[in-house]
VEXDREN-2710 file (C-alpha; in Angstrom, 1 decimal):
% VEXDREN-2710
k/r/px/py/pz
1/MET/7.9/19.8/11.7
2/GLU/4.6/17.3/12.2
3/GLY/2.3/20.7/12.0
4/LEU/4.3/21.7/8.8
5/ARG/3.8/18.1/7.4
6/GLY/-0.2/18.3/8.4
7/LEU/-0.5/21.3/6.6
8/ALA/1.5/20.1/3.7
9/ILE/-1.0/16.6/3.7
10/ALA/-3.9/19.5/3.9
11/LEU/-3.0/21.5/0.8
12/VAL/-2.4/18.1/-1.1
13/PHE/-5.3/17.1/-0.3
14/ILE/-7.1/20.4/-1.1
15/CYS/-5.5/20.6/-4.8
16/HIS/-6.3/16.6/-5.3
17/PHE/-9.9/17.4/-4.4
18/GLN/-9.9/20.6/-6.6
19/ILE/-8.7/18.5/-9.5
20/VAL/-10.6/15.2/-8.9
21/ILE/-14.1/16.6/-7.4
22/LEU/-14.5/20.1/-8.5
23/SER/-13.1/20.6/-11.8
24/PRO/-15.2/17.6/-13.4
25/LEU/-18.3/18.6/-11.7
26/SER/-19.4/21.7/-13.9
27/GLN/-18.0/25.0/-15.8
28/SER/-18.9/26.7/-12.7
29/PHE/-15.9/25.7/-10.7
30/HIS/-13.7/26.9/-13.4
31/SER/-13.8/30.1/-11.7
32/ARG/-11.1/32.4/-9.5
33/PHE/-12.3/29.9/-6.7
34/TYR/-10.4/26.9/-9.2
35/LEU/-7.5/28.3/-9.9
36/VAL/-6.9/29.6/-6.5
37/MET/-7.7/26.0/-4.9
38/ALA/-5.2/24.9/-7.5
39/GLN/-2.7/27.2/-6.5
40/ILE/-2.5/26.9/-3.1
41/GLY/-2.8/22.9/-3.1
42/GLY/-0.1/22.9/-5.2
43/THR/1.9/24.2/-2.7
44/GLY/1.6/21.4/-0.4
45/VAL/3.8/19.3/-2.4
46/ASP/6.4/21.9/-2.6
47/LEU/6.5/21.9/1.2
48/PHE/6.5/18.5/1.1
49/PHE/9.9/18.5/-0.7
50/VAL/11.4/21.2/1.2
51/LEU/11.1/19.2/4.8
52/SER/12.3/16.2/3.3
53/GLY/15.0/17.8/1.8
54/MET/15.8/19.5/5.1
55/LEU/15.5/16.1/7.0
56/ILE/17.1/13.9/4.0
57/TYR/20.5/16.3/4.5
58/ARG/20.6/16.2/8.5
59/ALA/20.3/12.6/8.3
60/ALA/22.9/12.3/6.0
61/LEU/25.6/15.0/7.7
62/LYS/25.7/12.4/10.6
63/PRO/28.6/10.2/10.6
64/SER/26.6/7.7/12.1
65/MET/24.0/7.5/9.6
66/LYS/24.4/4.0/7.9
67/TYR/23.8/4.4/4.0
68/SER/22.2/1.1/3.5
69/LYS/19.8/1.1/6.7
70/PHE/18.4/4.7/5.6
71/LEU/17.6/3.2/2.3
72/PHE/16.1/0.1/3.2
73/ARG/13.7/2.4/5.7
74/ARG/12.9/4.7/3.2
75/VAL/12.0/1.7/0.7
76/GLU/9.6/0.1/3.8
77/ARG/8.2/3.2/4.7
78/ILE/7.0/3.8/0.6
79/PHE/6.9/0.6/-1.6
80/PRO/4.3/-1.4/0.5
81/THR/1.6/1.3/0.0
82/PHE/2.7/1.9/-3.4
83/ILE/2.6/-1.4/-4.6
84/VAL/-0.7/-1.8/-3.1
85/VAL/-2.0/1.3/-5.8
86/LEU/-0.2/0.1/-8.4
87/ALA/-1.8/-2.7/-8.5
88/LEU/-5.4/-0.8/-8.1
89/TYR/-4.4/1.3/-11.0
90/ILE/-3.2/-1.6/-13.3
91/LEU/-6.6/-3.6/-12.2
92/ILE/-8.7/-0.7/-13.2
93/LEU/-6.3/0.1/-16.5
94/GLU/-7.2/-3.9/-17.6
95/LEU/-10.8/-3.6/-16.2
96/THR/-11.8/-0.5/-18.0
97/HIS/-9.5/-0.6/-20.9
98/ALA/-8.3/3.0/-20.0
99/GLY/-4.7/4.2/-20.1
100/ALA/-3.9/4.3/-23.9
101/HIS/0.2/3.9/-22.9
102/TYR/-0.9/1.1/-21.0
103/HIS/-2.6/-0.9/-23.6
104/ALA/-1.3/-0.2/-27.1
105/VAL/1.8/-2.3/-26.2
106/GLY/2.5/-5.8/-26.3
107/PHE/3.1/-8.1/-23.4
108/ARG/6.7/-7.6/-23.3
109/ALA/6.7/-4.0/-23.3
110/GLN/3.7/-3.7/-21.2
111/ALA/6.0/-5.6/-18.6
112/LEU/8.5/-3.3/-18.8
113/TYR/6.3/-0.2/-19.0
114/ILE/4.7/-1.4/-15.4
115/LEU/8.7/-2.4/-14.1
116/GLU/9.7/1.4/-14.7
117/ASN/6.8/2.7/-12.5
118/LEU/7.6/0.1/-10.1
119/PHE/11.2/1.6/-9.8
120/LEU/9.8/5.4/-9.5
121/LEU/11.1/5.9/-13.3
122/PRO/8.2/8.5/-14.6
123/GLY/8.6/11.9/-12.9
124/VAL/12.5/11.4/-13.2
125/PHE/12.6/10.2/-17.1
126/ASN/10.1/11.0/-19.5
127/ILE/8.3/7.9/-19.0
128/PRO/4.3/8.2/-18.7
129/GLY/3.0/7.0/-15.2
130/ILE/0.3/4.9/-14.3
131/ILE/0.0/7.0/-11.3
132/SER/-0.1/10.0/-12.4
133/ALA/0.8/11.5/-9.1
134/ALA/3.5/9.5/-8.0
135/TRP/5.9/11.7/-9.7
136/SER/6.5/13.2/-6.5
137/LEU/7.8/9.8/-5.1
138/SER/10.0/9.5/-8.3
139/TYR/11.8/12.5/-7.4
140/GLU/11.5/12.1/-3.5
141/PHE/13.4/8.3/-4.1
142/ALA/15.7/10.1/-6.5
143/PHE/16.8/12.9/-3.5
144/TYR/16.7/9.8/-1.1
145/LEU/19.6/7.9/-3.1
146/ALA/21.6/11.6/-4.7
147/ILE/21.8/13.4/-1.2
148/PRO/23.2/10.6/0.9
149/ILE/26.0/10.2/-1.6
150/LEU/26.7/13.6/-2.7
151/VAL/27.3/14.7/1.3
152/VAL/30.3/12.0/1.5
153/LEU/31.6/12.2/-1.8
154/LEU/31.8/16.3/-1.1
155/ARG/33.1/15.6/2.5
156/ALA/29.6/17.9/3.6
157/ARG/29.9/16.4/7.1
158/PHE/33.5/18.0/7.5
159/TRP/32.5/21.4/6.2
160/PRO/31.7/24.5/8.9
161/HIS/28.5/24.2/10.4
162/ARG/27.7/27.5/8.8
163/ALA/28.5/26.1/5.4
END
C-alpha cells in the first residue's frame, strides 16, 4: 500500500512539475512529451482516490469504528498543512493583488470566500478555489463524511463478504 501511495505521489509531482515548470518555459515543451506528462501525472490523483476510497470503506465496515474519532484524525491530518498553505496563498494574493475573484469583492464577501475555501467547498461546489489543486481535498473530505454514514444507513456491515 505504501508503495502505491509513493507511486501516486510521484505521479502527482510529475503532473504539477509539468504544469508549473515545463509549460511556462517555452512552446518547445508543448509537444508529445508535454501531453504524455500531463496524462501520466493526472493519474496520480485518480490512484490516490482509489486507495483512499478502499481504505476508508474498509475502515467504515469495522464495527469498532468510532465516526467522530475517524473524522477528527482526518481533520488533524489534513488541516494543519492546508491552513498554512492557504494562509501563504492569501498572503501572496494580498501582496501581488492577483486573484481576480479574491480582490473583486468587499471585505464581507472576501471573508466568506476565505471561509468557503477553509471548509473545502471549492471542488464540491461551483466555487473557484484560492488553491486550485485543493479541489481533490474537497472530494476526499466529502468522501470522509459520506462513506461512513452510507455504510451505517445501508447496513453494509451486515452484508455478506462477497457483497
